[in-house]
C-alpha positions, 0 to 999 in steps of 0.5 A: 811053219816057216823057219827063222834063221840067224844071219849075223850077230854082234856085240860091243865089248863089255864095260865094267863098273866105272869103266870105259863105257860109263859116260856113253849115252845108253842109246848110243851104246845100243846104236853101236851094235845095230850099226855094226850088224847092218854093216856086217850083214850087208843087208839094206836097213830099209828092208828091216821090218822091226827092231826088238830090243830088251832093256830093264829099268827104262828110265832116264836115257833108257826111257822112251822106247830105247829100241826105236831111239837106238835105231834112229841114233844109228842114223838108219831109216826113220820108217823102221819101227822099234819096240822095247821089251822087259822080261827082266834078265831074259829081255834080249833072249825074249827079243830074239824069240819075238823076232823069230816068232814074227818071222815064223808067222810070216808077218815079218821077214827081217827083224833086228833083235837084241838089247842094251843096258847101262848099269853105270848110269841107271842102277839095277832095280832103279825102276822098282823104286821109281814109283816111291814119290807116287806112293808105291814103295815097290811093285808088289807090297801094295797090291792086295792080290799079291799079298793074298797070294804071297803074304809076307814073302820078300821078293829078293834075288839075293834071298833066292840065291841063298835059298838055292845054295842051301837047298842044293847044298852048294857050299861057299867053296863050291861056288867060289871054285865055279866063279874062279873057273868063270874068270879063268875061262873068260881070260883064256878065251880073250887071250886066244882071240875067241871074242874078236870076231863077235865084238864091234870095237868102240873106238880103241875099246875092243876087249871086255874089261870085266874078267879079273886076272888077279882073282883067286880063291884066297881073295874070294874067301876074304869077302863078307856075305851079302847077308849075315851068315849067308853063303852068297858074296860078290865073288859068286854073283854077276857083275854090273856092266854096260853093253849092247848086242844085236842079231839079224833074224830072217825068214827063208824068203828074206834069205833069197830076196837079199842073198843072205847066208844064214849061220844058224837055224832057231830050232826051239823057242820056249819060256816057262815060269816057277815060283816068283819068290824062289825067282831063279829056279825056272831054268831047271824045269824050262830046260827039261821041257825044252829038251823034251819038246825038241826031241833032244837029250843032254847028250845031243847038245854041244854047248850050253849057256846058263846065265851066271846071275849067281853061281848056285843057279848054274850049279843047281841046274847042272845037278838037276839035269846031269849037264856036264860042266865041260859043256857049260859056259865054256868061255866064262859067264856073267860072273866074269864077263858081267851081266848087262841085264837087258842085253845079256840074252843077246850077248850070250846068244852072240858068243854061243853062236860064234863058239858053236861055229868054232867047234863045228858043233850042231846044237847049242842051248841057252837059258837064264833065270829071270825076275818073276821066276821065269826062264827062256830056253833057245836051241840053235842049230848051226848051218 
């Protein structure tokens, strides 16, 4: 089977809630990463076979196949198609997988993969409730088949996070320490200039505005839990944010044809699912299976990225797999940097690639929990 390579990867700075990107149209936000990718890679945009972008809650400015819209807004050739996919929080990581699989199959040679999300304009789960005027209170409860299989089960990420915290004995103090570390690592990375090479500034906006320099354990301790008597607070949850990110995925033939230098090889791609009510536990089994299929051990991986949807997701995953915290989310995660849902998978991949190069490591592994109880796993090898 043919190989798939990452030629380049770029992202926008991340905008916070009511922040710098709040008024920017989602298509223009998504187009910014694509334009920067084309400029940095030097590839002829006319040679791109497809654009695959992740995006959740595709209503309003995110509707109408935003992958295609972003490419057109970027001013690029009209003959290049685009497709928008939704694997919930893993949408952009799945976009990379689909791009790589197209290249590995030999049906395409150059694919732009990434994602965009504008949570300031389209709130999380907006599409879940958009059907209410048509008689659908949510996507699940009016389905006889769903109710027969999961009777009286609330489908709720906050409940799932609470269940994980309880099952894996993640205390509120443990989670707050983890959240504080996420902010500290992100701020240290920013101050060291670690993100500069991967960010394409939007005008004067050139640095993530989500990490909180003034956060502390004392401040976190004052927050009320999201549910009465619970452990999960806003401090140990990912932040709403706006961003886009894009990667250029190429075949070996495309490297030769266009004179491109690959930065990494996509060593492993997989996805696995778990109980949709627990929702956020799938990275555990998915990572275990991915390592086995790739013939690698935890010790072989130089960097890990597990999306910080909630602190207990990552804490439970590390406990189950024996993954050392020093290798995980080394430049902070979604608790500090934010979680622009449909873009996060590509944002993480972009940051992970740059950090792997900075450390001169060989392998990096990325995973994340996703709605429906799913998890993608990607292992890249630096070249």
